[in-house]
N, CA, C, O and the ligand as a Tripos MOL2 file, in Angstrom:
@<TRIPOS>MOLECULE
protein
  269   267    68     0     0
PROTEIN
NO_CHARGES

@<TRIPOS>ATOM
      1 N         -10.0390    8.4100  -11.2480 N.3       1 MET1
      2 CA         -9.1060    8.1220  -12.3450 C.3       1 MET1
      3 C          -7.8560    7.4240  -11.8170 C.2       1 MET1
      4 O          -7.3190    7.7980  -10.7740 O.2       1 MET1
      5 N          -7.4100    6.4310  -12.5300 N.am      2 ILE2
      6 CA         -6.1420    5.8170  -12.1660 C.3       2 ILE2
      7 C          -5.0150    6.6110  -12.8170 C.2       2 ILE2
      8 O          -5.1740    7.1220  -13.9260 O.2       2 ILE2
      9 N          -3.8800    6.7160  -12.1320 N.am      3 PRO3
     10 CA         -2.7540    7.4800  -12.7060 C.3       3 PRO3
     11 C          -2.3130    6.8810  -14.0380 C.2       3 PRO3
     12 O          -2.3790    5.6680  -14.2370 O.2       3 PRO3
     13 N          -1.8690    7.7330  -14.9330 N.am      4 LEU4
     14 CA         -1.4480    7.2750  -16.2570 C.3       4 LEU4
     15 C          -0.3260    6.2440  -16.1500 C.2       4 LEU4
     16 O          -0.2980    5.2770  -16.9110 O.2       4 LEU4
     17 N           0.5910    6.4450  -15.2160 N.am      5 ALA5
     18 CA          1.7060    5.5170  -15.0530 C.3       5 ALA5
     19 C           1.2000    4.1130  -14.7540 C.2       5 ALA5
     20 O           1.7900    3.1230  -15.1860 O.2       5 ALA5
     21 N           0.0990    4.0400  -14.0070 N.am      6 VAL6
     22 CA         -0.4650    2.7290  -13.6830 C.3       6 VAL6
     23 C          -1.2250    2.1710  -14.8770 C.2       6 VAL6
     24 O          -1.0740    0.9990  -15.2220 O.2       6 VAL6
     25 N          -2.0400    3.0100  -15.5070 N.am      7 SER7
     26 CA         -2.8660    2.5100  -16.6000 C.3       7 SER7
     27 C          -2.0230    1.9950  -17.7590 C.2       7 SER7
     28 O          -2.4660    1.1210  -18.5050 O.2       7 SER7
     29 N          -0.8130    2.5240  -17.9170 N.am      8 LYS8
     30 CA          0.0680    2.0350  -18.9770 C.3       8 LYS8
     31 C           0.6250    0.6590  -18.6510 C.2       8 LYS8
     32 O           0.9480   -0.1290  -19.5400 O.2       8 LYS8
     33 N           0.7300    0.3900  -17.3410 N.am      9 ARG9
     34 CA          1.3560   -0.8570  -16.9240 C.3       9 ARG9
     35 C           0.3950   -2.0240  -16.8950 C.2       9 ARG9
     36 O           0.8220   -3.1780  -16.9340 O.2       9 ARG9
     37 N          -0.8920   -1.7450  -16.8260 N.am     10 ILE10
     38 CA         -1.8300   -2.8520  -16.6620 C.3      10 ILE10
     39 C          -2.4090   -3.2770  -17.9960 C.2      10 ILE10
     40 O          -2.6090   -2.4690  -18.9030 O.2      10 ILE10
     41 N          -2.6710   -4.5730  -18.0850 N.am     11 LYS11
     42 CA         -3.3230   -5.1190  -19.2650 C.3      11 LYS11
     43 C          -4.8060   -5.2740  -18.9620 C.2      11 LYS11
     44 O          -5.2530   -5.0760  -17.8320 O.2      11 LYS11
     45 N          -5.5600   -5.6340  -20.0000 N.am     12 ASP12
     46 CA         -6.9940   -5.8090  -19.7970 C.3      12 ASP12
     47 C          -7.2920   -6.9120  -18.7910 C.2      12 ASP12
     48 O          -8.3420   -6.9090  -18.1490 O.2      12 ASP12
     49 N          -6.3610   -7.8560  -18.6580 N.am     13 SER13
     50 CA         -6.6020   -9.0000  -17.7760 C.3      13 SER13
     51 C          -6.0310   -8.8050  -16.3790 C.2      13 SER13
     52 O          -6.1990   -9.6640  -15.5130 O.2      13 SER13
     53 N          -5.3520   -7.6750  -16.1550 N.am     14 THR14
     54 CA         -4.6790   -7.4760  -14.8680 C.3      14 THR14
     55 C          -5.6850   -7.2790  -13.7330 C.2      14 THR14
     56 O          -6.6460   -6.5200  -13.8510 O.2      14 THR14
     57 N          -5.4300   -7.9910  -12.6270 N.am     15 ARG15
     58 CA         -6.2210   -7.7760  -11.4230 C.3      15 ARG15
     59 C          -5.5410   -6.7120  -10.5670 C.2      15 ARG15
     60 O          -4.3130   -6.6240  -10.5340 O.2      15 ARG15
     61 N          -6.3340   -5.9170   -9.8850 N.am     16 LEU16
     62 CA         -5.7710   -4.8780   -9.0220 C.3      16 LEU16
     63 C          -6.3000   -5.0380   -7.6010 C.2      16 LEU16
     64 O          -7.4470   -5.4200   -7.3730 O.2      16 LEU16
     65 N          -5.4150   -4.7300   -6.6600 N.am     17 GLU17
     66 CA         -5.7450   -4.9210   -5.2560 C.3      17 GLU17
     67 C          -5.8370   -3.5730   -4.5480 C.2      17 GLU17
     68 O          -4.9750   -2.7080   -4.7080 O.2      17 GLU17
     69 N          -6.8950   -3.4160   -3.7680 N.am     18 CYS18
     70 CA         -7.0390   -2.2080   -2.9600 C.3      18 CYS18
     71 C          -6.0030   -2.2380   -1.8380 C.2      18 CYS18
     72 O          -5.9160   -3.2100   -1.0880 O.2      18 CYS18
     73 N          -5.2190   -1.1640   -1.7310 N.am     19 ARG19
     74 CA         -4.1810   -1.1910   -0.7110 C.3      19 ARG19
     75 C          -4.7140   -0.7650    0.6620 C.2      19 ARG19
     76 O          -3.9680   -0.7520    1.6410 O.2      19 ARG19
     77 N          -5.9800   -0.4230    0.7320 N.am     20 ILE20
     78 CA         -6.5900   -0.1150    2.0270 C.3      20 ILE20
     79 C          -7.1520   -1.3880    2.6650 C.2      20 ILE20
     80 O          -6.8750   -1.6740    3.8300 O.2      20 ILE20
     81 N          -7.9400   -2.1470    1.9050 N.am     21 CYS21
     82 CA         -8.6470   -3.2950    2.4970 C.3      21 CYS21
     83 C          -8.3140   -4.6110    1.8020 C.2      21 CYS21
     84 O          -8.8490   -5.6510    2.1860 O.2      21 CYS21
     85 N          -7.4530   -4.5970    0.7980 N.am     22 TRP22
     86 CA         -6.9880   -5.7890    0.0830 C.3      22 TRP22
     87 C          -8.0750   -6.4410   -0.7520 C.2      22 TRP22
     88 O          -7.9290   -7.5900   -1.1700 O.2      22 TRP22
     89 N          -9.1350   -5.7430   -0.9940 N.am     23 ASN23
     90 CA        -10.1210   -6.2540   -1.9350 C.3      23 ASN23
     91 C          -9.4900   -6.2880   -3.3350 C.2      23 ASN23
     92 O          -8.7690   -5.3650   -3.7140 O.2      23 ASN23
     93 N          -9.7620   -7.3430   -4.0920 N.am     24 VAL24
     94 CA         -9.1830   -7.4800   -5.4290 C.3      24 VAL24
     95 C         -10.2600   -7.2800   -6.4890 C.2      24 VAL24
     96 O         -11.3220   -7.9010   -6.4370 O.2      24 VAL24
     97 N          -9.9720   -6.4060   -7.4520 N.am     25 TYR25
     98 CA        -10.8390   -6.2980   -8.6180 C.3      25 TYR25
     99 C         -10.3190   -7.2310   -9.7000 C.2      25 TYR25
    100 O          -9.1840   -7.1000  -10.1570 O.2      25 TYR25
    101 N         -11.1640   -8.1760  -10.1030 N.am     26 ASP26
    102 CA        -10.7940   -9.1370  -11.1430 C.3      26 ASP26
    103 C         -11.6260   -8.8540  -12.3880 C.2      26 ASP26
    104 O         -12.8490   -8.9870  -12.3600 O.2      26 ASP26
    105 N         -10.9620   -8.4590  -13.4970 N.am     27 PRO27
    106 CA        -11.7140   -8.1250  -14.7240 C.3      27 PRO27
    107 C         -12.5650   -9.2850  -15.2290 C.2      27 PRO27
    108 O         -13.5870   -9.0710  -15.8820 O.2      27 PRO27
    109 N         -12.1470  -10.5120  -14.9290 N.am     28 VAL28
    110 CA        -12.9160  -11.6770  -15.3690 C.3      28 VAL28
    111 C         -14.3000  -11.6790  -14.7170 C.2      28 VAL28
    112 O         -15.2880  -12.0910  -15.3250 O.2      28 VAL28
    113 N         -14.3490  -11.2110  -13.4720 N.am     29 GLU29
    114 CA        -15.6020  -11.2640  -12.7160 C.3      29 GLU29
    115 C         -16.3960   -9.9640  -12.7610 C.2      29 GLU29
    116 O         -17.6110   -9.9760  -12.5650 O.2      29 GLU29
    117 N         -15.7310   -8.8510  -13.0150 N.am     30 GLY30
    118 CA        -16.4270   -7.5750  -12.9280 C.3      30 GLY30
    119 C         -16.7880   -7.2790  -11.4800 C.2      30 GLY30
    120 O         -16.1170   -7.7420  -10.5580 O.2      30 GLY30
    121 N         -17.8430   -6.5110  -11.2850 N.am     31 ASP31
    122 CA        -18.2570   -6.1420   -9.9340 C.3      31 ASP31
    123 C         -19.7770   -6.1430   -9.8610 C.2      31 ASP31
    124 O         -20.4490   -5.2490  -10.3780 O.2      31 ASP31
    125 N         -20.2940   -7.1670   -9.2080 N.am     32 GLU32
    126 CA        -21.7470   -7.3190   -9.1100 C.3      32 GLU32
    127 C         -22.3990   -6.1260   -8.4190 C.2      32 GLU32
    128 O         -23.4880   -5.6940   -8.7980 O.2      32 GLU32
    129 N         -21.7210   -5.6010   -7.4040 N.am     33 ILE33
    130 CA        -22.3210   -4.5490   -6.5780 C.3      33 ILE33
    131 C         -22.6030   -3.3020   -7.4080 C.2      33 ILE33
    132 O         -23.6620   -2.6870   -7.2890 O.2      33 ILE33
    133 N         -21.6420   -2.9430   -8.2450 N.am     34 GLU34
    134 CA        -21.7970   -1.7500   -9.0820 C.3      34 GLU34
    135 C         -22.3150   -2.0990  -10.4780 C.2      34 GLU34
    136 O         -22.3510   -1.2470  -11.3660 O.2      34 GLU34
    137 N         -22.7130   -3.3540  -10.6620 N.am     35 GLN35
    138 CA        -23.2250   -3.8240  -11.9440 C.3      35 GLN35
    139 C         -22.2250   -3.5990  -13.0730 C.2      35 GLN35
    140 O         -22.5780   -3.1520  -14.1650 O.2      35 GLN35
    141 N         -20.9570   -3.9240  -12.7730 N.am     36 ILE36
    142 CA        -19.9260   -3.9230  -13.8070 C.3      36 ILE36
    143 C         -19.9200   -5.3250  -14.4270 C.2      36 ILE36
    144 O         -19.7120   -6.3100  -13.7180 O.2      36 ILE36
    145 N         -20.1450   -5.4230  -15.7360 N.am     37 PRO37
    146 CA        -20.2280   -6.7540  -16.3550 C.3      37 PRO37
    147 C         -18.8880   -7.4780  -16.3520 C.2      37 PRO37
    148 O         -17.8360   -6.8450  -16.4450 O.2      37 PRO37
    149 N         -18.9260   -8.8150  -16.2450 N.am     38 PRO38
    150 CA        -17.6880   -9.5970  -16.3560 C.3      38 PRO38
    151 C         -16.9600   -9.2620  -17.6540 C.2      38 PRO38
    152 O         -17.5870   -9.0490  -18.6910 O.2      38 PRO38
    153 N         -15.6220   -9.2180  -17.5850 N.am     39 GLY39
    154 CA        -14.8210   -8.9100  -18.7560 C.3      39 GLY39
    155 C         -14.4860   -7.4320  -18.8810 C.2      39 GLY39
    156 O         -13.9370   -7.0150  -19.9010 O.2      39 GLY39
    157 N         -14.8020   -6.6280  -17.8680 N.am     40 THR40
    158 CA        -14.4950   -5.1970  -17.9160 C.3      40 THR40
    159 C         -13.1020   -4.9320  -17.3480 C.2      40 THR40
    160 O         -12.8740   -5.1580  -16.1590 O.2      40 THR40
    161 N         -12.1570   -4.4520  -18.1810 N.am     41 PRO41
    162 CA        -10.8200   -4.1430  -17.6580 C.3      41 PRO41
    163 C         -10.8800   -3.0030  -16.6440 C.2      41 PRO41
    164 O         -11.7670   -2.1510  -16.6940 O.2      41 PRO41
    165 N          -9.9180   -3.0080  -15.7270 N.am     42 PHE42
    166 CA         -9.8780   -1.9530  -14.7060 C.3      42 PHE42
    167 C          -9.8440   -0.5710  -15.3460 C.2      42 PHE42
    168 O         -10.4670    0.3680  -14.8520 O.2      42 PHE42
    169 N          -9.1070   -0.4550  -16.4550 N.am     43 SER43
    170 CA         -8.9590    0.8420  -17.1110 C.3      43 SER43
    171 C         -10.2540    1.3130  -17.7640 C.2      43 SER43
    172 O         -10.3620    2.4740  -18.1580 O.2      43 SER43
    173 N         -11.2410    0.4160  -17.8830 N.am     44 SER44
    174 CA        -12.5160    0.8040  -18.4900 C.3      44 SER44
    175 C         -13.6150    1.0130  -17.4600 C.2      44 SER44
    176 O         -14.7660    1.2590  -17.8200 O.2      44 SER44
    177 N         -13.2690    0.9160  -16.1870 N.am     45 LEU45
    178 CA        -14.2840    1.1440  -15.1570 C.3      45 LEU45
    179 C         -14.7700    2.5840  -15.2240 C.2      45 LEU45
    180 O         -14.0060    3.4900  -15.5580 O.2      45 LEU45
    181 N         -16.0460    2.7920  -14.9070 N.am     46 PRO46
    182 CA        -16.5470    4.1760  -14.9110 C.3      46 PRO46
    183 C         -15.8670    5.0130  -13.8370 C.2      46 PRO46
    184 O         -15.3760    4.4900  -12.8370 O.2      46 PRO46
    185 N         -15.8480    6.3230  -14.0630 N.am     47 GLU47
    186 CA        -15.1830    7.2550  -13.1450 C.3      47 GLU47
    187 C         -15.6710    7.1000  -11.7080 C.2      47 GLU47
    188 O         -14.8970    7.2400  -10.7600 O.2      47 GLU47
    189 N         -16.9600    6.8090  -11.5580 N.am     48 TYR48
    190 CA        -17.5320    6.7870  -10.2120 C.3      48 TYR48
    191 C         -17.1920    5.5160   -9.4610 C.2      48 TYR48
    192 O         -17.4580    5.4190   -8.2630 O.2      48 TYR48
    193 N         -16.6050    4.5340  -10.1430 N.am     49 TRP49
    194 CA        -16.3520    3.2610   -9.4740 C.3      49 TRP49
    195 C         -15.3270    3.4340   -8.3550 C.2      49 TRP49
    196 O         -14.2750    4.0470   -8.5350 O.2      49 TRP49
    197 N         -15.6670    2.8750   -7.1980 N.am     50 ARG50
    198 CA        -14.7510    2.8800   -6.0600 C.3      50 ARG50
    199 C         -14.7240    1.4930   -5.4640 C.2      50 ARG50
    200 O         -15.5420    0.6410   -5.8110 O.2      50 ARG50
    201 N         -13.7840    1.2660   -4.5660 N.am     51 CYS51
    202 CA        -13.6940   -0.0250   -3.9110 C.3      51 CYS51
    203 C         -15.0360   -0.3680   -3.2580 C.2      51 CYS51
    204 O         -15.5460    0.4050   -2.4470 O.2      51 CYS51
    205 N         -15.6100   -1.5280   -3.6110 N.am     52 PRO52
    206 CA        -16.9170   -1.8790   -3.0500 C.3      52 PRO52
    207 C         -16.8720   -2.1710   -1.5520 C.2      52 PRO52
    208 O         -17.9090   -2.1870   -0.8900 O.2      52 PRO52
    209 N         -15.6950   -2.3990   -1.0280 N.am     53 GLN53
    210 CA        -15.5940   -2.7180    0.4010 C.3      53 GLN53
    211 C         -15.3050   -1.5020    1.2690 C.2      53 GLN53
    212 O         -15.8810   -1.3600    2.3480 O.2      53 GLN53
    213 N         -14.4120   -0.6190    0.8050 N.am     54 CYS54
    214 CA        -14.0030    0.4880    1.6820 C.3      54 CYS54
    215 C         -14.1640    1.8560    1.0200 C.2      54 CYS54
    216 O         -13.8020    2.8720    1.6130 O.2      54 CYS54
    217 N         -14.7040    1.8960   -0.2020 N.am     55 ASP55
    218 CA        -14.9800    3.1580   -0.8800 C.3      55 ASP55
    219 C         -13.7200    3.9190   -1.2820 C.2      55 ASP55
    220 O         -13.7690    5.1280   -1.5110 O.2      55 ASP55
    221 N         -12.5880    3.2130   -1.3660 N.am     56 ALA56
    222 CA        -11.3600    3.8720   -1.8050 C.3      56 ALA56
    223 C         -11.4540    4.2130   -3.2930 C.2      56 ALA56
    224 O         -12.1080    3.5090   -4.0630 O.2      56 ALA56
    225 N         -10.8000    5.2860   -3.6770 N.am     57 GLU57
    226 CA        -10.8070    5.6670   -5.0770 C.3      57 GLU57
    227 C          -9.8950    4.7520   -5.8920 C.2      57 GLU57
    228 O          -9.0860    4.0070   -5.3380 O.2      57 GLU57
    229 N         -10.0360    4.8190   -7.2110 N.am     58 GLN58
    230 CA         -9.3170    3.8880   -8.0920 C.3      58 GLN58
    231 C          -7.7980    4.0270   -7.9750 C.2      58 GLN58
    232 O          -7.0710    3.0590   -8.1970 O.2      58 GLN58
    233 N          -7.3150    5.2160   -7.6300 N.am     59 ASP59
    234 CA         -5.8540    5.3760   -7.5420 C.3      59 ASP59
    235 C          -5.2710    4.7420   -6.2780 C.2      59 ASP59
    236 O          -4.0600    4.7820   -6.0620 O.2      59 ASP59
    237 N          -6.1380    4.1530   -5.4430 N.am     60 LYS60
    238 CA         -5.6480    3.4170   -4.2750 C.3      60 LYS60
    239 C          -5.3930    1.9480   -4.6160 C.2      60 LYS60
    240 O          -4.9350    1.1770   -3.7730 O.2      60 LYS60
    241 N          -5.6940    1.5740   -5.8490 N.am     61 PHE61
    242 CA         -5.5120    0.1800   -6.2640 C.3      61 PHE61
    243 C          -4.1310   -0.0170   -6.8910 C.2      61 PHE61
    244 O          -3.6340    0.8380   -7.6230 O.2      61 PHE61
    245 N          -3.5330   -1.1550   -6.5880 N.am     62 LEU62
    246 CA         -2.2300   -1.4820   -7.1460 C.3      62 LEU62
    247 C          -2.3350   -2.7590   -7.9720 C.2      62 LEU62
    248 O          -3.0160   -3.7060   -7.5800 O.2      62 LEU62
    249 N          -1.6440   -2.7800   -9.1370 N.am     63 PRO63
    250 CA         -1.6970   -3.9580   -9.9920 C.3      63 PRO63
    251 C          -1.0630   -5.1670   -9.3030 C.2      63 PRO63
    252 O          -0.0290   -5.0450   -8.6470 O.2      63 PRO63
    253 N          -1.6850   -6.3170   -9.4570 N.am     64 LEU64
    254 CA         -1.0960   -7.5590   -8.9680 C.3      64 LEU64
    255 C          -0.2460   -8.1610  -10.0740 C.2      64 LEU64
    256 O          -0.5670   -8.0210  -11.2550 O.2      64 LEU64
    257 N           0.8520   -8.8380   -9.6920 N.am     65 PRO65
    258 CA          1.6620   -9.5120  -10.7240 C.3      65 PRO65
    259 C           0.8340  -10.5710  -11.4360 C.2      65 PRO65
    260 O          -0.0280  -11.2110  -10.8330 O.2      65 PRO65
    261 N           1.1000  -10.7460  -12.7030 N.am     66 GLU66
    262 CA          0.3720  -11.7600  -13.4660 C.3      66 GLU66
    263 C           0.6990  -13.1410  -12.9180 C.2      66 GLU66
    264 O           1.8470  -13.4330  -12.5820 O.2      66 GLU66
    265 N          -0.3160  -13.9810  -12.8310 N.am     67 ALA67
    266 CA         -0.0980  -15.3240  -12.3080 C.3      67 ALA67
    267 C           0.6340  -16.1720  -13.3540 C.2      67 ALA67
    268 O           0.9170  -17.3450  -13.1110 O.2      67 ALA67
    269 ZN        -10.8480   -1.2030   -0.4060 Zn       68 ZN68
@<TRIPOS>BOND
     1     1     2 1
     2     2     3 1
     3     3     4 2
     4     3     5 am
     5     5     6 1
     6     6     7 1
     7     7     8 2
     8     7     9 am
     9     9    10 1
    10    10    11 1
    11    11    12 2
    12    11    13 am
    13    13    14 1
    14    14    15 1
    15    15    16 2
    16    15    17 am
    17    17    18 1
    18    18    19 1
    19    19    20 2
    20    19    21 am
    21    21    22 1
    22    22    23 1
    23    23    24 2
    24    23    25 am
    25    25    26 1
    26    26    27 1
    27    27    28 2
    28    27    29 am
    29    29    30 1
    30    30    31 1
    31    31    32 2
    32    31    33 am
    33    33    34 1
    34    34    35 1
    35    35    36 2
    36    35    37 am
    37    37    38 1
    38    38    39 1
    39    39    40 2
    40    39    41 am
    41    41    42 1
    42    42    43 1
    43    43    44 2
    44    43    45 am
    45    45    46 1
    46    46    47 1
    47    47    48 2
    48    47    49 am
    49    49    50 1
    50    50    51 1
    51    51    52 2
    52    51    53 am
    53    53    54 1
    54    54    55 1
    55    55    56 2
    56    55    57 am
    57    57    58 1
    58    58    59 1
    59    59    60 2
    60    59    61 am
    61    61    62 1
    62    62    63 1
    63    63    64 2
    64    63    65 am
    65    65    66 1
    66    66    67 1
    67    67    68 2
    68    67    69 am
    69    69    70 1
    70    70    71 1
    71    71    72 2
    72    71    73 am
    73    73    74 1
    74    74    75 1
    75    75    76 2
    76    75    77 am
    77    77    78 1
    78    78    79 1
    79    79    80 2
    80    79    81 am
    81    81    82 1
    82    82    83 1
    83    83    84 2
    84    83    85 am
    85    85    86 1
    86    86    87 1
    87    87    88 2
    88    87    89 am
    89    89    90 1
    90    90    91 1
    91    91    92 2
    92    91    93 am
    93    93    94 1
    94    94    95 1
    95    95    96 2
    96    95    97 am
    97    97    98 1
    98    98    99 1
    99    99   100 2
   100    99   101 am
   101   101   102 1
   102   102   103 1
   103   103   104 2
   104   103   105 am
   105   105   106 1
   106   106   107 1
   107   107   108 2
   108   107   109 am
   109   109   110 1
   110   110   111 1
   111   111   112 2
   112   111   113 am
   113   113   114 1
   114   114   115 1
   115   115   116 2
   116   115   117 am
   117   117   118 1
   118   118   119 1
   119   119   120 2
   120   119   121 am
   121   121   122 1
   122   122   123 1
   123   123   124 2
   124   123   125 am
   125   125   126 1
   126   126   127 1
   127   127   128 2
   128   127   129 am
   129   129   130 1
   130   130   131 1
   131   131   132 2
   132   131   133 am
   133   133   134 1
   134   134   135 1
   135   135   136 2
   136   135   137 am
   137   137   138 1
   138   138   139 1
   139   139   140 2
   140   139   141 am
   141   141   142 1
   142   142   143 1
   143   143   144 2
   144   143   145 am
   145   145   146 1
   146   146   147 1
   147   147   148 2
   148   147   149 am
   149   149   150 1
   150   150   151 1
   151   151   152 2
   152   151   153 am
   153   153   154 1
   154   154   155 1
   155   155   156 2
   156   155   157 am
   157   157   158 1
   158   158   159 1
   159   159   160 2
   160   159   161 am
   161   161   162 1
   162   162   163 1
   163   163   164 2
   164   163   165 am
   165   165   166 1
   166   166   167 1
   167   167   168 2
   168   167   169 am
   169   169   170 1
   170   170   171 1
   171   171   172 2
   172   171   173 am
   173   173   174 1
   174   174   175 1
   175   175   176 2
   176   175   177 am
   177   177   178 1
   178   178   179 1
   179   179   180 2
   180   179   181 am
   181   181   182 1
   182   182   183 1
   183   183   184 2
   184   183   185 am
   185   185   186 1
   186   186   187 1
   187   187   188 2
   188   187   189 am
   189   189   190 1
   190   190   191 1
   191   191   192 2
   192   191   193 am
   193   193   194 1
   194   194   195 1
   195   195   196 2
   196   195   197 am
   197   197   198 1
   198   198   199 1
   199   199   200 2
   200   199   201 am
   201   201   202 1
   202   202   203 1
   203   203   204 2
   204   203   205 am
   205   205   206 1
   206   206   207 1
   207   207   208 2
   208   207   209 am
   209   209   210 1
   210   210   211 1
   211   211   212 2
   212   211   213 am
   213   213   214 1
   214   214   215 1
   215   215   216 2
   216   215   217 am
   217   217   218 1
   218   218   219 1
   219   219   220 2
   220   219   221 am
   221   221   222 1
   222   222   223 1
   223   223   224 2
   224   223   225 am
   225   225   226 1
   226   226   227 1
   227   227   228 2
   228   227   229 am
   229   229   230 1
   230   230   231 1
   231   231   232 2
   232   231   233 am
   233   233   234 1
   234   234   235 1
   235   235   236 2
   236   235   237 am
   237   237   238 1
   238   238   239 1
   239   239   240 2
   240   239   241 am
   241   241   242 1
   242   242   243 1
   243   243   244 2
   244   243   245 am
   245   245   246 1
   246   246   247 1
   247   247   248 2
   248   247   249 am
   249   249   250 1
   250   250   251 1
   251   251   252 2
   252   251   253 am
   253   253   254 1
   254   254   255 1
   255   255   256 2
   256   255   257 am
   257   257   258 1
   258   258   259 1
   259   259   260 2
   260   259   261 am
   261   261   262 1
   262   262   263 1
   263   263   264 2
   264   263   265 am
   265   265   266 1
   266   266   267 1
   267   267   268 2
@<TRIPOS>SUBSTRUCTURE
     1 MET1         2 RESIDUE 1 A MET
     2 ILE2         6 RESIDUE 1 A ILE
     3 PRO3        10 RESIDUE 1 A PRO
     4 LEU4        14 RESIDUE 1 A LEU
     5 ALA5        18 RESIDUE 1 A ALA
     6 VAL6        22 RESIDUE 1 A VAL
     7 SER7        26 RESIDUE 1 A SER
     8 LYS8        30 RESIDUE 1 A LYS
     9 ARG9        34 RESIDUE 1 A ARG
    10 ILE10       38 RESIDUE 1 A ILE
    11 LYS11       42 RESIDUE 1 A LYS
    12 ASP12       46 RESIDUE 1 A ASP
    13 SER13       50 RESIDUE 1 A SER
    14 THR14       54 RESIDUE 1 A THR
    15 ARG15       58 RESIDUE 1 A ARG
    16 LEU16       62 RESIDUE 1 A LEU
    17 GLU17       66 RESIDUE 1 A GLU
    18 CYS18       70 RESIDUE 1 A CYS
    19 ARG19       74 RESIDUE 1 A ARG
    20 ILE20       78 RESIDUE 1 A ILE
    21 CYS21       82 RESIDUE 1 A CYS
    22 TRP22       86 RESIDUE 1 A TRP
    23 ASN23       90 RESIDUE 1 A ASN
    24 VAL24       94 RESIDUE 1 A VAL
    25 TYR25       98 RESIDUE 1 A TYR
    26 ASP26      102 RESIDUE 1 A ASP
    27 PRO27      106 RESIDUE 1 A PRO
    28 VAL28      110 RESIDUE 1 A VAL
    29 GLU29      114 RESIDUE 1 A GLU
    30 GLY30      118 RESIDUE 1 A GLY
    31 ASP31      122 RESIDUE 1 A ASP
    32 GLU32      126 RESIDUE 1 A GLU
    33 ILE33      130 RESIDUE 1 A ILE
    34 GLU34      134 RESIDUE 1 A GLU
    35 GLN35      138 RESIDUE 1 A GLN
    36 ILE36      142 RESIDUE 1 A ILE
    37 PRO37      146 RESIDUE 1 A PRO
    38 PRO38      150 RESIDUE 1 A PRO
    39 GLY39      154 RESIDUE 1 A GLY
    40 THR40      158 RESIDUE 1 A THR
    41 PRO41      162 RESIDUE 1 A PRO
    42 PHE42      166 RESIDUE 1 A PHE
    43 SER43      170 RESIDUE 1 A SER
    44 SER44      174 RESIDUE 1 A SER
    45 LEU45      178 RESIDUE 1 A LEU
    46 PRO46      182 RESIDUE 1 A PRO
    47 GLU47      186 RESIDUE 1 A GLU
    48 TYR48      190 RESIDUE 1 A TYR
    49 TRP49      194 RESIDUE 1 A TRP
    50 ARG50      198 RESIDUE 1 A ARG
    51 CYS51      202 RESIDUE 1 A CYS
    52 PRO52      206 RESIDUE 1 A PRO
    53 GLN53      210 RESIDUE 1 A GLN
    54 CYS54      214 RESIDUE 1 A CYS
    55 ASP55      218 RESIDUE 1 A ASP
    56 ALA56      222 RESIDUE 1 A ALA
    57 GLU57      226 RESIDUE 1 A GLU
    58 GLN58      230 RESIDUE 1 A GLN
    59 ASP59      234 RESIDUE 1 A ASP
    60 LYS60      238 RESIDUE 1 A LYS
    61 PHE61      242 RESIDUE 1 A PHE
    62 LEU62      246 RESIDUE 1 A LEU
    63 PRO63      250 RESIDUE 1 A PRO
    64 LEU64      254 RESIDUE 1 A LEU
    65 PRO65      258 RESIDUE 1 A PRO
    66 GLU66      262 RESIDUE 1 A GLU
    67 ALA67      266 RESIDUE 1 A ALA
    68 ZN68       269 GROUP 0 **** ****
């Protein structure tokens, strides 16, 4: 689960970066490895979803500033 303080701050289009390995979750792309369809916001990821590169939990991700 992502902390409520974070989930309130992110929009459906917000990308989040893993602070362990710098992997970026982009809602536009989803996650092929976990079969997350493109267009899935970070806040809608299933509970079991973790960083595909380092297995960090969702609360290790930090929102990136909007481009
Ligand atoms: Zn990671």
